Steps between C-alpha positions, in 0.01 A plus 500: 500500500583326177784248512708678236464832677605344833806343336608831339459681830703231680781538243495877551534457877784252452688746278456777761640273772801405288564866411484595870750225579729633227477851645575359844813332370615833358405690817695281741797488266512123451549542125592810306264616225614382159343537159342155519365544852352841424350365177346212697352746749357713220361191328329386818343841552375515140373142514317565826330809360408305186351210695295733720380689192398176327320378811311829523419493128356149526261623770314731259 
Protein backbone atom coordinates (compact mmCIF):
# COMPACT_ATOMS: atom_id res chain seq x y z
CA UNK A 1 0.00 0.00 0.00
CA UNK A 2 1.35 3.39 -0.94
CA UNK A 3 2.25 5.71 1.94
CA UNK A 4 -0.14 8.47 0.86
CA UNK A 5 -3.01 6.02 0.53
CA UNK A 6 -2.31 4.59 4.00
CA UNK A 7 -2.24 8.10 5.49
CA UNK A 8 -5.57 9.07 3.87
CA UNK A 9 -7.18 5.86 5.09
CA UNK A 10 -5.84 6.47 8.61
CA UNK A 11 -7.33 9.99 8.59
CA UNK A 12 -10.67 8.57 7.47
CA UNK A 13 -10.67 6.07 10.34
CA UNK A 14 -9.75 8.82 12.80
CA UNK A 15 -12.68 10.96 11.61
CA UNK A 16 -15.07 7.99 12.00
CA UNK A 17 -13.87 7.42 15.56
CA UNK A 18 -14.30 11.09 16.47
CA UNK A 19 -17.78 11.15 14.90
CA UNK A 20 -18.76 8.03 16.88
CA UNK A 21 -17.53 9.70 20.07
CA UNK A 22 -19.61 12.78 19.23
CA UNK A 23 -22.69 10.60 18.70
CA UNK A 24 -21.99 8.87 22.00
CA UNK A 25 -21.88 12.19 23.81
CA UNK A 26 -25.28 13.05 22.34
CA UNK A 27 -26.70 9.59 23.10
CA UNK A 28 -25.80 9.57 26.79
CA UNK A 29 -26.94 13.15 27.20
CA UNK A 30 -23.63 14.61 28.40
CA UNK A 31 -24.02 17.59 26.07
CA UNK A 32 -27.07 18.77 24.20
CA UNK A 33 -26.85 19.08 20.41
CA UNK A 34 -26.14 22.64 19.35
CA UNK A 35 -25.54 24.13 15.94
CA UNK A 36 -21.77 23.96 16.36
CA UNK A 37 -21.74 20.39 17.65
CA UNK A 38 -24.02 19.14 14.89
CA UNK A 39 -21.95 21.01 12.29
CA UNK A 40 -18.80 19.39 13.70
CA UNK A 41 -20.43 15.96 13.46
CA UNK A 42 -21.50 16.61 9.87
CA UNK A 43 -18.02 17.89 9.00
CA UNK A 44 -16.40 14.78 10.44
CA UNK A 45 -18.72 12.51 8.47
CA UNK A 46 -18.07 14.41 5.22
CA UNK A 47 -14.33 14.50 5.86
CA UNK A 48 -14.24 10.78 6.59
CA UNK A 49 -16.10 9.97 3.39
CA UNK A 50 -13.77 12.28 1.46
CA UNK A 51 -10.63 10.69 2.89
CA UNK A 52 -11.87 7.17 2.13
CA UNK A 53 -12.80 8.25 -1.40
CA UNK A 54 -9.38 9.80 -1.97
CA UNK A 55 -7.63 6.71 -0.61
CA UNK A 56 -9.68 4.50 -2.93
CA UNK A 57 -9.04 6.81 -5.88
CA UNK A 58 -5.27 6.69 -5.31
CA UNK A 59 -5.41 2.89 -5.54
CA UNK A 60 -6.45 2.94 -9.21
